[in-house]
The first five atom37 places (N, CA, C, CB, O) and aatype in JSON, in Angstrom:
{
  "aatype": [12, 10, 13, 3, 10, 19, 7, 15, 11, 9, 12, 16, 19, 18, 19, 0, 6, 9, 11, 7, 1, 7, 9, 0, 0, 13, 8, 0, 2, 2, 7, 15, 3, 0, 6, 1, 10, 19, 1, 3, 1, 19, 13, 1, 3, 3, 13, 12, 19, 10, 0, 16, 7, 7, 10, 14, 10, 17, 3, 7, 19, 16, 2, 9, 6, 19, 1, 10, 0, 1, 14, 3, 6, 6, 19, 11, 17, 1, 0, 15, 1, 0, 11, 0, 9, 1, 5, 7, 2, 9, 6, 6, 3, 3, 19, 6, 17, 9, 0, 13, 10, 19, 0, 10, 16, 3, 1, 1, 2, 3, 3, 5, 15, 7, 1, 6, 0, 8, 1, 15, 12, 0, 0, 1, 1, 1, 19, 14, 9],
  "atom_mask": [
    [1, 1, 1, 1, 1],
    [1, 1, 1, 1, 1],
    [1, 1, 1, 1, 1],
    [1, 1, 1, 1, 1],
    [1, 1, 1, 1, 1],
    [1, 1, 1, 1, 1],
    [1, 1, 1, 0, 1],
    [1, 1, 1, 1, 1],
    [1, 1, 1, 1, 1],
    [1, 1, 1, 1, 1],
    [1, 1, 1, 1, 1],
    [1, 1, 1, 1, 1],
    [1, 1, 1, 1, 1],
    [1, 1, 1, 1, 1],
    [1, 1, 1, 1, 1],
    [1, 1, 1, 1, 1],
    [1, 1, 1, 1, 1],
    [1, 1, 1, 1, 1],
    [1, 1, 1, 1, 1],
    [1, 1, 1, 0, 1],
    [1, 1, 1, 1, 1],
    [1, 1, 1, 0, 1],
    [1, 1, 1, 1, 1],
    [1, 1, 1, 1, 1],
    [1, 1, 1, 1, 1],
    [1, 1, 1, 1, 1],
    [1, 1, 1, 1, 1],
    [1, 1, 1, 1, 1],
    [1, 1, 1, 1, 1],
    [1, 1, 1, 1, 1],
    [1, 1, 1, 0, 1],
    [1, 1, 1, 1, 1],
    [1, 1, 1, 1, 1],
    [1, 1, 1, 1, 1],
    [1, 1, 1, 1, 1],
    [1, 1, 1, 1, 1],
    [1, 1, 1, 1, 1],
    [1, 1, 1, 1, 1],
    [1, 1, 1, 1, 1],
    [1, 1, 1, 1, 1],
    [1, 1, 1, 1, 1],
    [1, 1, 1, 1, 1],
    [1, 1, 1, 1, 1],
    [1, 1, 1, 1, 1],
    [1, 1, 1, 1, 1],
    [1, 1, 1, 1, 1],
    [1, 1, 1, 1, 1],
    [1, 1, 1, 1, 1],
    [1, 1, 1, 1, 1],
    [1, 1, 1, 1, 1],
    [1, 1, 1, 1, 1],
    [1, 1, 1, 1, 1],
    [1, 1, 1, 0, 1],
    [1, 1, 1, 0, 1],
    [1, 1, 1, 1, 1],
    [1, 1, 1, 1, 1],
    [1, 1, 1, 1, 1],
    [1, 1, 1, 1, 1],
    [1, 1, 1, 1, 1],
    [1, 1, 1, 0, 1],
    [1, 1, 1, 1, 1],
    [1, 1, 1, 1, 1],
    [1, 1, 1, 1, 1],
    [1, 1, 1, 1, 1],
    [1, 1, 1, 1, 1],
    [1, 1, 1, 1, 1],
    [1, 1, 1, 1, 1],
    [1, 1, 1, 1, 1],
    [1, 1, 1, 1, 1],
    [1, 1, 1, 1, 1],
    [1, 1, 1, 1, 1],
    [1, 1, 1, 1, 1],
    [1, 1, 1, 1, 1],
    [1, 1, 1, 1, 1],
    [1, 1, 1, 1, 1],
    [1, 1, 1, 1, 1],
    [1, 1, 1, 1, 1],
    [1, 1, 1, 1, 1],
    [1, 1, 1, 1, 1],
    [1, 1, 1, 1, 1],
    [1, 1, 1, 1, 1],
    [1, 1, 1, 1, 1],
    [1, 1, 1, 1, 1],
    [1, 1, 1, 1, 1],
    [1, 1, 1, 1, 1],
    [1, 1, 1, 1, 1],
    [1, 1, 1, 1, 1],
    [1, 1, 1, 0, 1],
    [1, 1, 1, 1, 1],
    [1, 1, 1, 1, 1],
    [1, 1, 1, 1, 1],
    [1, 1, 1, 1, 1],
    [1, 1, 1, 1, 1],
    [1, 1, 1, 1, 1],
    [1, 1, 1, 1, 1],
    [1, 1, 1, 1, 1],
    [1, 1, 1, 1, 1],
    [1, 1, 1, 1, 1],
    [1, 1, 1, 1, 1],
    [1, 1, 1, 1, 1],
    [1, 1, 1, 1, 1],
    [1, 1, 1, 1, 1],
    [1, 1, 1, 1, 1],
    [1, 1, 1, 1, 1],
    [1, 1, 1, 1, 1],
    [1, 1, 1, 1, 1],
    [1, 1, 1, 1, 1],
    [1, 1, 1, 1, 1],
    [1, 1, 1, 1, 1],
    [1, 1, 1, 1, 1],
    [1, 1, 1, 1, 1],
    [1, 1, 1, 1, 1],
    [1, 1, 1, 1, 1],
    [1, 1, 1, 0, 1],
    [1, 1, 1, 1, 1],
    [1, 1, 1, 1, 1],
    [1, 1, 1, 1, 1],
    [1, 1, 1, 1, 1],
    [1, 1, 1, 1, 1],
    [1, 1, 1, 1, 1],
    [1, 1, 1, 1, 1],
    [1, 1, 1, 1, 1],
    [1, 1, 1, 1, 1],
    [1, 1, 1, 1, 1],
    [1, 1, 1, 1, 1],
    [1, 1, 1, 1, 1],
    [1, 1, 1, 1, 1],
    [1, 1, 1, 1, 1],
    [1, 1, 1, 1, 1]
  ],
  "atom_positions": [
    [[112.98, 81.99, 83.9], [113.76, 83.07, 83.37], [113.76, 82.97, 81.84], [115.2, 83.05, 83.94], [113.99, 81.89, 81.29]],
    [[113.52, 84.07, 81.17], [113.52, 84.12, 79.71], [114.89, 84.51, 79.21], [112.46, 85.1, 79.18], [115.62, 85.24, 79.89]],
    [[115.25, 84.03, 78.05], [116.53, 84.39, 77.47], [116.33, 84.84, 76.04], [117.52, 83.22, 77.53], [115.48, 84.29, 75.33]],
    [[117.08, 85.83, 75.61], [117.13, 86.25, 74.22], [118.58, 86.15, 73.79], [116.57, 87.7, 74.03], [119.49, 86.2, 74.62]],
    [[118.78, 86.02, 72.52], [120.14, 86.03, 71.99], [120.38, 87.33, 71.28], [120.38, 84.84, 71.05], [119.56, 87.77, 70.47]],
    [[121.5, 87.96, 71.56], [121.97, 89.12, 70.81], [123.34, 88.71, 70.32], [122.01, 90.47, 71.7], [124.25, 88.51, 71.12]],
    [[123.48, 88.59, 69.03], [124.7, 87.99, 68.51], [124.71, 86.56, 69.02], [0.0, 0.0, 0.0], [123.79, 85.8, 68.75]],
    [[125.75, 86.2, 69.74], [125.81, 84.86, 70.32], [125.69, 84.91, 71.84], [127.11, 84.17, 69.92], [126.0, 83.93, 72.52]],
    [[125.26, 86.03, 72.39], [125.15, 86.19, 73.84], [123.75, 85.88, 74.33], [125.55, 87.61, 74.26], [122.76, 86.31, 73.72]],
    [[123.66, 85.14, 75.42], [122.38, 84.96, 76.1], [122.2, 86.18, 77.0], [122.33, 83.6, 76.92], [123.12, 86.56, 77.73]],
    [[121.03, 86.78, 76.94], [120.77, 87.99, 77.73], [120.0, 87.63, 78.99], [120.0, 89.03, 76.89], [118.91, 87.06, 78.93]],
    [[120.57, 87.98, 80.13], [119.93, 87.78, 81.41], [119.58, 89.16, 81.97], [120.85, 86.98, 82.4], [120.4, 90.08, 81.92]],
    [[118.38, 89.29, 82.5], [117.92, 90.58, 83.01], [117.95, 90.55, 84.54], [116.48, 90.89, 82.49], [117.51, 89.6, 85.18]],
    [[118.48, 91.63, 85.1], [118.57, 91.82, 86.54], [117.75, 93.04, 86.93], [120.05, 91.98, 86.98], [117.37, 93.84, 86.08]],
    [[117.49, 93.17, 88.22], [116.75, 94.31, 88.74], [117.52, 94.91, 89.92], [115.31, 93.9, 89.17], [118.03, 94.2, 90.78]],
    [[117.58, 96.24, 89.92], [118.06, 96.98, 91.09], [116.84, 97.21, 91.96], [118.77, 98.34, 90.69], [115.83, 97.74, 91.5]],
    [[116.94, 96.82, 93.21], [115.81, 96.85, 94.13], [116.19, 97.67, 95.36], [115.38, 95.42, 94.53], [117.27, 97.51, 95.92]],
    [[115.29, 98.55, 95.77], [115.5, 99.37, 96.97], [114.3, 99.17, 97.89], [115.69, 100.88, 96.6], [113.15, 99.36, 97.5]],
    [[114.61, 98.78, 99.13], [113.57, 98.54, 100.13], [112.49, 97.59, 99.62], [112.94, 99.85, 100.57], [111.3, 97.81, 99.85]],
    [[112.9, 96.54, 98.91], [111.97, 95.53, 98.43], [111.21, 95.9, 97.18], [0.0, 0.0, 0.0], [110.34, 95.13, 96.74]],
    [[111.5, 97.05, 96.58], [110.79, 97.51, 95.38], [111.72, 97.51, 94.19], [110.2, 98.91, 95.6], [112.79, 98.13, 94.22]],
    [[111.33, 96.81, 93.12], [112.1, 96.81, 91.89], [112.08, 98.2, 91.28], [0.0, 0.0, 0.0], [111.0, 98.74, 91.03]],
    [[113.25, 98.78, 91.02], [113.34, 100.15, 90.51], [113.73, 100.17, 89.03], [114.36, 100.94, 91.33], [113.13, 100.9, 88.25]],
    [[114.73, 99.37, 88.66], [115.22, 99.41, 87.29], [115.64, 98.02, 86.86], [116.4, 100.39, 87.15], [116.28, 97.28, 87.62]],
    [[115.29, 97.66, 85.62], [115.67, 96.38, 85.03], [116.73, 96.64, 83.98], [114.43, 95.65, 84.42], [116.67, 97.63, 83.25]],
    [[117.71, 95.74, 83.9], [118.83, 95.91, 82.98], [119.46, 94.57, 82.68], [119.89, 96.88, 83.57], [119.26, 93.6, 83.41]],
    [[120.22, 94.51, 81.61], [120.95, 93.3, 81.23], [122.35, 93.34, 81.82], [121.01, 93.16, 79.69], [122.98, 94.4, 81.87]],
    [[122.83, 92.2, 82.25], [124.23, 92.02, 82.63], [124.62, 90.6, 82.28], [124.46, 92.32, 84.17], [123.76, 89.71, 82.24]],
    [[125.89, 90.38, 82.02], [126.36, 89.04, 81.65], [126.27, 88.05, 82.8], [127.79, 89.12, 81.16], [126.07, 86.86, 82.59]],
    [[126.41, 88.57, 84.04], [126.36, 87.7, 85.21], [126.09, 88.56, 86.44], [127.68, 86.89, 85.38], [126.04, 89.79, 86.35]],
    [[125.92, 87.92, 87.58], [125.62, 88.64, 88.8], [126.7, 89.63, 89.21], [0.0, 0.0, 0.0], [126.4, 90.7, 89.73]],
    [[127.96, 89.27, 88.98], [129.06, 90.19, 89.33], [129.0, 91.46, 88.5], [130.42, 89.5, 89.12], [129.21, 92.55, 89.03]],
    [[128.72, 91.32, 87.21], [128.59, 92.5, 86.35], [127.38, 93.35, 86.76], [128.46, 92.09, 84.87], [127.45, 94.58, 86.72]],
    [[126.3, 92.7, 87.15], [125.11, 93.43, 87.6], [125.43, 94.21, 88.87], [123.93, 92.46, 87.85], [125.06, 95.38, 88.98]],
    [[126.11, 93.6, 89.81], [126.52, 94.28, 91.04], [127.43, 95.46, 90.72], [127.24, 93.3, 92.0], [127.28, 96.54, 91.3]],
    [[128.36, 95.27, 89.81], [129.3, 96.33, 89.42], [128.54, 97.53, 88.85], [130.33, 95.8, 88.4], [128.88, 98.67, 89.14]],
    [[127.53, 97.27, 88.03], [126.76, 98.37, 87.44], [126.06, 99.19, 88.53], [125.72, 97.83, 86.45], [126.14, 100.42, 88.51]],
    [[125.39, 98.54, 89.46], [124.66, 99.3, 90.47], [125.59, 99.97, 91.48], [123.68, 98.41, 91.19], [125.15, 100.85, 92.22]],
    [[126.85, 99.58, 91.52], [127.82, 100.25, 92.38], [128.48, 101.43, 91.67], [128.89, 99.26, 92.85], [129.19, 102.22, 92.29]],
    [[128.25, 101.54, 90.36], [128.85, 102.61, 89.57], [128.33, 103.98, 90.02], [128.55, 102.4, 88.07], [127.13, 104.15, 90.21]],
    [[129.22, 104.93, 90.21], [128.86, 106.26, 90.69], [127.83, 106.94, 89.8], [130.09, 107.13, 90.8], [126.89, 107.55, 90.31]],
    [[128.0, 106.86, 88.48], [127.08, 107.53, 87.56], [125.68, 106.9, 87.66], [127.62, 107.45, 86.1], [124.68, 107.61, 87.66]],
    [[125.62, 105.59, 87.73], [124.35, 104.9, 87.87], [123.66, 105.35, 89.16], [124.55, 103.36, 87.87], [122.46, 105.64, 89.15]],
    [[124.4, 105.41, 90.25], [123.84, 105.83, 91.53], [123.43, 107.29, 91.51], [124.84, 105.59, 92.66], [122.43, 107.67, 92.12]],
    [[124.19, 108.13, 90.81], [123.82, 109.53, 90.68], [122.45, 109.67, 90.01], [124.88, 110.3, 89.88], [121.64, 110.49, 90.43]],
    [[122.21, 108.86, 88.98], [120.9, 108.85, 88.32], [119.8, 108.54, 89.33], [120.86, 107.83, 87.17], [118.74, 109.17, 89.32]],
    [[120.04, 107.58, 90.2], [119.05, 107.18, 91.19], [118.76, 108.29, 92.19], [119.52, 105.93, 91.92], [117.68, 108.33, 92.77]],
    [[119.72, 109.19, 92.4], [119.48, 110.29, 93.34], [118.82, 111.48, 92.64], [120.79, 110.73, 93.99], [118.17, 112.29, 93.3]],
    [[118.99, 111.61, 91.32], [118.4, 112.73, 90.58], [116.97, 112.41, 90.15], [119.26, 113.06, 89.34], [116.1, 113.28, 90.19]],
    [[116.72, 111.18, 89.75], [115.39, 110.78, 89.33], [114.53, 110.49, 90.55], [115.44, 109.54, 88.41], [115.01, 110.02, 91.58]],
    [[113.24, 110.79, 90.42], [112.32, 110.64, 91.55], [111.07, 109.91, 91.12], [111.95, 112.02, 92.15], [110.75, 109.81, 89.93]],
    [[110.37, 109.39, 92.1], [109.06, 108.82, 91.9], [108.19, 109.26, 93.07], [109.12, 107.25, 91.79], [108.61, 109.19, 94.22]],
    [[107.0, 109.71, 92.77], [106.12, 110.2, 93.83], [106.7, 111.37, 94.61], [0.0, 0.0, 0.0], [106.41, 111.55, 95.79]],
    [[107.54, 112.18, 93.94], [108.13, 113.34, 94.59], [109.36, 113.04, 95.43], [0.0, 0.0, 0.0], [109.97, 113.96, 95.98]],
    [[109.74, 111.79, 95.53], [110.91, 111.4, 96.32], [111.98, 110.79, 95.43], [110.5, 110.4, 97.42], [111.67, 110.12, 94.45]],
    [[113.26, 111.02, 95.76], [114.32, 110.42, 94.95], [114.21, 108.89, 94.98], [115.71, 110.86, 95.46], [113.76, 108.31, 95.96]],
    [[114.63, 108.26, 93.89], [114.62, 106.81, 93.84], [115.5, 106.23, 94.94], [115.09, 106.31, 92.48], [115.2, 105.16, 95.49]],
    [[116.58, 106.94, 95.26], [117.55, 106.44, 96.24], [118.01, 107.59, 97.11], [118.75, 105.77, 95.54], [118.23, 108.7, 96.62]],
    [[118.17, 107.33, 98.39], [118.58, 108.36, 99.34], [120.09, 108.48, 99.5], [117.96, 108.09, 100.67], [120.56, 109.31, 100.28]],
    [[120.85, 107.66, 98.8], [122.31, 107.69, 98.91], [122.86, 106.84, 100.03], [0.0, 0.0, 0.0], [124.07, 106.72, 100.18]],
    [[121.97, 106.23, 100.82], [122.42, 105.46, 101.98], [121.88, 104.02, 101.94], [121.97, 106.15, 103.26], [122.62, 103.06, 102.16]],
    [[120.6, 103.87, 101.67], [119.95, 102.56, 101.67], [120.63, 101.63, 100.68], [118.45, 102.7, 101.33], [121.06, 102.05, 99.6]],
    [[120.74, 100.37, 101.06], [121.33, 99.38, 100.16], [120.52, 99.25, 98.87], [121.44, 98.02, 100.85], [119.29, 99.25, 98.9]],
    [[121.23, 99.14, 97.76], [120.6, 98.8, 96.49], [120.92, 97.34, 96.25], [121.12, 99.72, 95.29], [122.08, 96.96, 96.05]],
    [[119.9, 96.52, 96.29], [120.06, 95.08, 96.09], [119.97, 94.75, 94.61], [119.0, 94.28, 96.9], [119.31, 95.46, 93.85]],
    [[120.63, 93.68, 94.2], [120.56, 93.2, 92.82], [120.03, 91.78, 92.85], [121.97, 93.27, 92.12], [120.47, 90.95, 93.65]],
    [[119.07, 91.53, 91.98], [118.5, 90.18, 91.87], [118.11, 89.93, 90.43], [117.26, 90.01, 92.81], [118.03, 90.86, 89.62]],
    [[117.88, 88.66, 90.11], [117.33, 88.33, 88.8], [115.94, 88.93, 88.68], [117.3, 86.81, 88.58], [115.19, 88.97, 89.65]],
    [[115.61, 89.38, 87.49], [114.28, 89.96, 87.26], [113.22, 88.87, 87.37], [114.21, 90.63, 85.86], [113.43, 87.73, 86.97]],
    [[112.08, 89.26, 87.93], [110.91, 88.38, 87.9], [110.4, 88.37, 86.46], [109.79, 88.84, 88.92], [110.71, 89.27, 85.69]],
    [[109.61, 87.37, 86.09], [109.12, 87.3, 84.71], [108.42, 88.57, 84.24], [108.17, 86.13, 84.58], [108.65, 89.01, 83.11]],
    [[107.58, 89.19, 85.08], [106.88, 90.4, 84.66], [107.84, 91.56, 84.44], [105.82, 90.79, 85.69], [107.64, 92.37, 83.54]],
    [[108.87, 91.66, 85.26], [109.87, 92.72, 85.11], [110.71, 92.51, 83.86], [110.78, 92.79, 86.35], [111.05, 93.46, 83.15]],
    [[111.04, 91.26, 83.6], [111.81, 90.93, 82.4], [111.02, 91.25, 81.14], [112.21, 89.45, 82.42], [111.57, 91.77, 80.17]],
    [[109.73, 90.95, 81.16], [108.87, 91.26, 80.02], [108.84, 92.77, 79.78], [107.43, 90.72, 80.26], [108.91, 93.21, 78.63]],
    [[108.74, 93.56, 80.85], [108.74, 95.03, 80.7], [110.04, 95.52, 80.1], [108.51, 95.7, 82.07], [110.03, 96.37, 79.21]],
    [[111.18, 94.97, 80.56], [112.47, 95.38, 80.02], [112.56, 95.04, 78.53], [113.62, 94.7, 80.8], [112.95, 95.88, 77.72]],
    [[112.19, 93.82, 78.18], [112.28, 93.38, 76.78], [111.34, 94.2, 75.88], [111.95, 91.89, 76.67], [111.72, 94.56, 74.77]],
    [[110.14, 94.47, 76.34], [109.19, 95.26, 75.55], [109.7, 96.69, 75.38], [107.79, 95.27, 76.22], [109.6, 97.26, 74.3]],
    [[110.22, 97.26, 76.43], [110.75, 98.61, 76.38], [111.94, 98.7, 75.43], [111.16, 99.07, 77.78], [112.04, 99.64, 74.64]],
    [[112.84, 97.73, 75.51], [114.01, 97.69, 74.63], [113.58, 97.5, 73.17], [114.97, 96.56, 75.06], [114.12, 98.15, 72.28]],
    [[112.63, 96.63, 72.94], [112.14, 96.4, 71.58], [111.52, 97.68, 71.0], [111.09, 95.26, 71.56], [111.73, 97.99, 69.83]],
    [[110.78, 98.41, 71.82], [110.2, 99.69, 71.38], [111.31, 100.69, 71.03], [109.27, 100.27, 72.47], [111.22, 101.4, 70.03]],
    [[112.34, 100.74, 71.86], [113.46, 101.66, 71.61], [114.17, 101.31, 70.3], [114.46, 101.62, 72.78], [114.6, 102.2, 69.57]],
    [[114.29, 100.03, 70.01], [114.91, 99.6, 68.75], [114.01, 100.01, 67.58], [115.14, 98.05, 68.74], [114.5, 100.57, 66.6]],
    [[112.71, 99.74, 67.68], [111.77, 100.12, 66.6], [111.79, 101.62, 66.33], [110.35, 99.68, 66.96], [111.7, 102.05, 65.19]],
    [[111.92, 102.41, 67.39], [111.91, 103.86, 67.25], [113.27, 104.44, 66.87], [111.43, 104.5, 68.52], [113.41, 105.65, 66.69]],
    [[114.27, 103.57, 66.75], [115.59, 104.03, 66.36], [116.39, 104.68, 67.47], [0.0, 0.0, 0.0], [117.39, 105.35, 67.2]],
    [[115.98, 104.5, 68.72], [116.7, 105.08, 69.85], [117.97, 104.31, 70.19], [115.8, 105.14, 71.06], [118.93, 104.88, 70.7]],
    [[117.95, 103.0, 69.92], [119.13, 102.16, 70.14], [119.24, 101.18, 69.0], [119.06, 101.42, 71.51], [118.27, 100.94, 68.27]],
    [[120.42, 100.6, 68.85], [120.66, 99.56, 67.84], [120.24, 98.21, 68.41], [122.16, 99.54, 67.39], [120.18, 98.03, 69.63]],
    [[119.96, 97.28, 67.54], [119.51, 95.96, 67.98], [120.54, 95.25, 68.84], [119.16, 95.11, 66.78], [120.17, 94.47, 69.73]],
    [[121.82, 95.49, 68.61], [122.85, 94.82, 69.4], [123.23, 95.58, 70.67], [124.08, 94.61, 68.56], [124.12, 95.16, 71.4]],
    [[122.56, 96.69, 70.94], [122.8, 97.49, 72.15], [122.04, 96.86, 73.31], [122.38, 98.98, 71.94], [120.81, 96.86, 73.32]],
    [[122.77, 96.32, 74.27], [122.13, 95.65, 75.4], [122.18, 96.5, 76.67], [122.81, 94.31, 75.66], [121.81, 96.03, 77.74]],
    [[122.63, 97.74, 76.56], [122.79, 98.59, 77.75], [121.52, 99.34, 78.11], [123.91, 99.57, 77.52], [121.58, 100.32, 78.84]],
    [[120.4, 98.92, 77.63], [119.12, 99.56, 77.9], [118.72, 99.32, 79.36], [118.03, 99.04, 76.95], [118.83, 98.21, 79.87]],
    [[118.25, 100.37, 80.01], [117.75, 100.26, 81.39], [116.3, 100.71, 81.39], [118.62, 101.12, 82.38], [115.98, 101.82, 80.97]],
    [[115.42, 99.83, 81.86], [114.0, 100.15, 81.94], [113.66, 100.41, 83.4], [113.12, 98.99, 81.35], [113.84, 99.54, 84.25]],
    [[113.18, 101.61, 83.67], [112.75, 101.93, 85.02], [111.37, 101.33, 85.24], [112.74, 103.46, 85.26], [110.49, 101.45, 84.39]],
    [[111.17, 100.7, 86.37], [109.95, 99.97, 86.68], [108.98, 100.8, 87.5], [110.29, 98.7, 87.41], [107.93, 100.31, 87.92]],
    [[109.31, 102.06, 87.73], [108.46, 102.98, 88.49], [108.25, 104.24, 87.65], [109.1, 103.33, 89.88], [109.05, 104.53, 86.76]],
    [[107.19, 104.98, 87.94], [106.96, 106.26, 87.27], [108.06, 107.23, 87.7], [105.53, 106.84, 87.61], [108.39, 107.31, 88.88]],
    [[108.62, 107.96, 86.75], [109.77, 108.81, 87.01], [109.5, 110.29, 86.83], [110.9, 108.42, 86.13], [108.66, 110.69, 86.03]],
    [[110.22, 111.09, 87.6], [110.37, 112.52, 87.34], [111.84, 112.84, 87.53], [109.45, 113.4, 88.3], [112.53, 112.2, 88.33]],
    [[112.33, 113.82, 86.8], [113.7, 114.28, 86.93], [113.66, 115.51, 87.83], [114.37, 114.6, 85.52], [113.09, 116.54, 87.44]],
    [[114.24, 115.42, 89.0], [114.15, 116.51, 89.98], [114.9, 117.76, 89.53], [114.69, 116.04, 91.31], [114.66, 118.84, 90.08]],
    [[115.79, 117.65, 88.55], [116.51, 118.82, 88.06], [115.6, 119.76, 87.31], [117.67, 118.41, 87.18], [115.76, 120.98, 87.4]],
    [[114.62, 119.21, 86.55], [113.75, 120.08, 85.76], [112.27, 119.71, 85.89], [114.15, 120.04, 84.3], [111.45, 120.13, 85.09]],
    [[111.95, 118.91, 86.9], [110.57, 118.52, 87.19], [109.89, 117.88, 85.98], [109.78, 119.72, 87.64], [108.69, 118.05, 85.78]],
    [[110.67, 117.15, 85.2], [110.18, 116.47, 84.01], [109.34, 115.26, 84.41], [111.35, 116.04, 83.1], [109.78, 114.45, 85.21]],
    [[108.14, 115.14, 83.88], [107.29, 113.98, 84.12], [107.56, 112.95, 83.03], [105.78, 114.38, 84.15], [107.23, 113.18, 81.87]],
    [[108.17, 111.83, 83.4], [108.52, 110.82, 82.41], [107.58, 109.63, 82.43], [109.92, 110.35, 82.64], [107.72, 108.73, 81.59]],
    [[106.64, 109.59, 83.34], [105.7, 108.48, 83.4], [106.41, 107.16, 83.59], [0.0, 0.0, 0.0], [107.38, 107.08, 84.36]],
    [[105.96, 106.14, 82.92], [106.56, 104.82, 83.05], [107.5, 104.53, 81.9], [105.48, 103.74, 83.13], [107.81, 103.38, 81.61]],
    [[107.95, 105.59, 81.24], [108.88, 105.41, 80.13], [110.16, 104.76, 80.62], [109.18, 106.77, 79.45], [110.54, 104.89, 81.78]],
    [[110.81, 104.08, 79.73], [112.11, 103.49, 80.04], [113.17, 104.33, 79.37], [112.19, 102.0, 79.56], [112.94, 104.95, 78.33]],
    [[114.3, 104.35, 79.97], [115.38, 105.19, 79.48], [116.7, 104.47, 79.63], [115.41, 106.53, 80.22], [116.86, 103.57, 80.46]],
    [[117.64, 104.89, 78.84], [119.01, 104.52, 79.13], [119.45, 105.46, 80.22], [119.93, 104.6, 77.86], [119.16, 106.65, 80.17]],
    [[120.16, 104.95, 81.19], [120.65, 105.83, 82.24], [121.84, 106.6, 81.71], [121.04, 105.03, 83.52], [122.34, 106.31, 80.62]],
    [[122.29, 107.58, 82.47], [123.49, 108.33, 82.09], [124.66, 107.36, 81.99], [123.8, 109.46, 83.11], [125.52, 107.53, 81.12]],
    [[124.7, 106.34, 82.85], [125.79, 105.37, 82.79], [125.79, 104.66, 81.44], [125.66, 104.34, 83.95], [126.85, 104.47, 80.85]],
    [[124.64, 104.27, 80.96], [124.56, 103.58, 79.68], [124.9, 104.52, 78.53], [123.18, 102.98, 79.48], [125.6, 104.12, 77.6]],
    [[124.42, 105.77, 78.59], [124.73, 106.7, 77.51], [126.22, 106.95, 77.42], [124.0, 108.02, 77.72], [126.75, 107.19, 76.33]],
    [[126.9, 106.89, 78.55], [128.35, 107.12, 78.55], [129.12, 105.84, 78.28], [128.79, 107.69, 79.88], [130.35, 105.85, 78.27]],
    [[128.41, 104.75, 78.05], [129.03, 103.47, 77.73], [129.95, 102.98, 78.83], [129.8, 103.58, 76.46], [131.03, 102.44, 78.56]],
    [[129.54, 103.15, 80.08], [130.31, 102.63, 81.18], [130.25, 101.11, 81.08], [129.77, 103.14, 82.56], [129.16, 100.55, 80.99]],
    [[131.4, 100.45, 81.08], [131.38, 98.98, 80.95], [130.7, 98.34, 82.15], [132.81, 98.43, 80.81], [130.89, 98.75, 83.29]],
    [[129.89, 97.32, 81.85], [129.23, 96.6, 82.95], [129.71, 95.18, 82.97], [127.7, 96.65, 82.81], [129.28, 94.4, 83.82]]
  ]
}
């Protein structure tokens, strides 16, 4: 597991997984905070609105599992976050970045987002994790 420091915090990356597939990587202080984030209504709403391969990321019923990110997933999250900082999309001390690990489309407007990473609506609203 890789660690980065933001301020004096060690950053641990977790993954929301559905049916054995890593969907989104994100930072949380601990496993309880990671579980709390994926149980958040706004976070789950994002999973039902965003799609991959024409299907929603989440059907509203299947369990969303939380686990520590594998090294390759953690690297993707860190690279995506670093790019967002370079482009001025987030501040360096902003740890609420969520990197989607699958190609995305937004079913509301059929937006093709590719493998881009985004802050979820939960992160934009600063929902505490």
